[in-house]
C-alpha positions, -999 to 999 in steps of 0.1 A, spaced: -487 7 101 -454 13 112 -449 14 146 -428 46 162 -391 47 167 -383 21 135 -376 30 102 -381 16 66 -353 -7 51 -350 23 26 -348 46 48 -322 26 70 -300 23 36 -297 57 30 -289 66 61 -259 38 60 -244 54 28 -249 95 40 -222 104 72 -244 103 103 -250 135 125 -242 129 157 -267 146 177 -246 158 207 -260 172 242 -244 203 250 -255 200 288 -242 166 287 -211 177 273 -205 205 298 -213 186 328 -189 159 320 -164 187 313 -170 206 343 -168 173 366 -133 163 351 -120 198 357 -133 195 394 -111 157 396 -82 174 382 -79 204 405 -84 177 433 -57 154 423 -31 193 417 -2 198 438 11 232 447 43 224 425 17 222 395 -1 255 408 32 274 408 42 261 374 6 265 358 8 230 346 -19 217 323 -31 183 316 -42 176 279 -78 166 273 -86 141 247 -117 125 230 -117 87 227 -133 75 198 -151 38 194 -162 32 160 -188 2 152 -164 -16 127 -127 -16 120 -113 6 93 -101 -8 60 -79 21 53 -55 41 77 -61 77 78 -46 109 95 -77 136 101 -63 173 105 -90 189 127 -88 229 129 -104 241 165 -121 276 174 -97 279 202 -63 270 202 -51 239 226 -13 248 230 4 272 250 30 301 243 60 281 265 47 250 237 80 248 215 77 240 176 105 231 152 101 234 112 121 213 89 125 231 60 146 223 24 180 232 17 182 260 -6 207 261 -39 241 277 -35 231 282 2 251 262 30 229 250 62 236 280 82 229 306 54 192 286 46 184 289 84 187 322 84 170 328 51 138 310 64 142 326 101 139 362 82 111 347 58 89 342 89 97 375 108 88 392 76 52 373 73 46 378 114 52 339 122 60 341 160 54 302 171 79 287 155 110 284 179 134 267 155 146 259 122 164 232 105 175 223 71 168 188 56 210 186 56 215 197 90 190 168 99 208 145 78 240 150 94 238 165 128 210 145 141 219 110 125 228 90 159 201 75 176 205 101 206 203 130 186 173 118 173 157 109 208 173 143 219 154 163 192 119 143 202 125 157 237 131 189 232 102 200 212 65 196 217 54 197 180 70 190 146 61 209 107 81 208 76 81 218 45 58 199 19 86 195 -6 108 174 15 81 157 39 88 124 22 119 120 30 118 127 64 103 94 77 139 76 68 157 101 89 135 107 117 130 74 127 100 54 143 100 68 176 83 104 164 55 83 147 53 61 182 49 95 203 25 108 174 45 140 170 50 131 132 61 162 113 28 181 97 37 195 60 31 230 49 32 250 19 63 278 28 56 291 -5 18 306 2 6 339 3 -11 330 39 20 317 54 11 333 91 -26 319 88 -15 286 78 7 278 105 -16 293 132 -42 272 121 -19 241 121 -3 248 156 -36 255 173 -55 226 155 -51 191 163 -49 157 143 -63 124 149 -44 87 136 -72 63 123 -54 27 122 -73 -5 107 -52 -26 135 -82 -15 156 -115 7 158 -102 30 190 -87 60 181 -80 91 203 -73 134 194 -60 158 217 -87 190 217 -83 206 248 -61 211 283 -74 219 317 -69 255 319 -90 264 289 -124 274 302 -154 252 302 -175 265 276 -144 267 249 -137 232 255 -172 221 249 -169 241 217 -139 224 208 -151 191 212 -185 198 190 -161 210 162 -137 180 163 -168 155 165 -185 172 129 -150 172 113 -143 138 120 -175 124 108 -175 142 76 -142 131 68 -139 96 79 -139 75 47 -166 43 63 -199 41 49 -229 29 75 -228 41 111 -198 53 120 -193 64 162 -201 40 185 -190 59 218 -171 92 226 -154 98 261 -137 123 273 -104 119 292 -75 136 310 -40 121 311 -43 111 348 -85 102 347 -108 79 340 -130 82 303 -160 99 307 -192 90 278 -203 118 266 -224 104 237 -235 67 231 -249 54 196 -284 38 192 -285 2 194 -307 2 164 -276 6 141 -260 -28 156 -293 -45 134 -282 -23 101 -247 -32 109 -259 -64 111 -281 -63 81 -254 -50 59 -231 -74 66 -257 -100 54 -262 -81 26 -218 -82 18 -221 -119 23 -249 -124 1 -230 -106 -25 -200 -124 -21 -215 -155 -22 -233 -147 -54 -200 -138 -68 -186 -171 -62 -215 -190 -77 -216 -171 -109 -178 -178 -112 -181 -214 -103 -212 -217 -134 -187 -195 -157 -163 -221 -150 -187 -255 -153 -198 -240 -186 -160 -240 -199 -153 -275 -189 -186 -284 -204 -179 -271 -237 -141 -283 -238 -155 -320 -233 -182 -314 -260 -155 -304 -282 -136 -338 -275 -161 -358 -278 -168 -348 -311 -128 -349 -324 -129 -387 -311 -167 -393 -328 -152 -387 -359 -131 -413 -381 -98 -404 -388 -90 -399 -428 -58 -414 -432 -29 -394 -448 -15 -401 -479 22 -404 -478 43 -405 -513 66 -432 -518 102 -423 -520 122 -440 -548 155 -442 -539 182 -424 -561 213 -451 -560 206 -490 -563 212 -507 -531 240 -527 -527 242 -565 -532 249 -586 -502 286 -605 -512 275 -644 -510 295 -666 -488 317 -694 -496 296 -722 -486 271 -704 -508 294 -703 -537 278 -725 -568 303 -733 -595 292 -723 -628 299 -743 -658 326 -724 -686 313 -719 -718 322 -742 -744 324 -721 -775 316 -687 -793 335 -657 -794 330 -644 -763 347 -671 -746 376 -670 -765 380 -634 -758 378 -636 -725 401 -663 -720 426 -645 -744 421 -610 -722 433 -638 -691 459 -646 -707 471 -611 -716 469 -606 -675 487 -631 -666 521 -625 -692 546 -610 -671 557 -574 -691 591 -571 -710 613 -544 -710 612 -526 -743 637 -504 -754 627 -473 -767 640 -470 -803 655 -433 -805 652 -419 -845 685 -416 -857 695 -381 -866 
């Protein structure tokens, strides 16, 4: 019999492979939102009330484990989180056969024709490279605007020109398709939505979902849609989110969701299975290497055991006769002269002829 509240291993594995459905308590979320709004009202000053300054409300996610890949998720929200006072900048590409001023006027006309009213400034790519090259100009550009958009045709070129401060302040440009037929709707969704950057260096990440000037019901709906989008788009297996907090810029973090502790045992089991799989792979590789070494040793021993057959080398006869060594003076032996015979006489005659001096012979010239 299975105790109530516990799952079989098969069911746990199937739940680990699928993205979990976070059962957010709407009542608890609304209570946290109202408590946070009440706290911010007590901390507000008369000057902030006159200026209608609102603080950002963000969700702080704590994951069960550190992600293996960095990821940026776009989150569409049912209620916009940006006010009309927020300024948005758009980076565009350089149109052929146009100056930067002509390109700027061309895209401003395009936006007005499509009914886009949220973008306050258009900066061509050439203007960004020339006028905003100094460090101070980049910092000024970063402080003047609340959000940056870019044409998707030049998005990959911007990282080397805008600098690292855009990424540190989480104001990196979001790409858009300016050739889209629903350009106004795409820009509206991008501006009124939000993003979350998931790093592989830690298990915490934050997403802006509302501001303090919104109603409590609107904030609760934004929180619900943001959580569901993150759970479906997060590239991780098994239990994903451990704790979710709601906080403002100057308040403490209020917990609105806490995961079940049974997920901890599930994570430990998955880690053990992963370690066992790694050990099995290592053992298999070791066995393969041992078999290869054994085969190589057997081959070497078999080759040594066989008798070596001597190779037949052909005998090369020298073409030229070897030079005889000259005998030394000590080794000379006197040979007796031949006493008779024709050979001896001829030899004496040739020697005598060789010793005779040559006589000057006159050539006889025949008389004519």
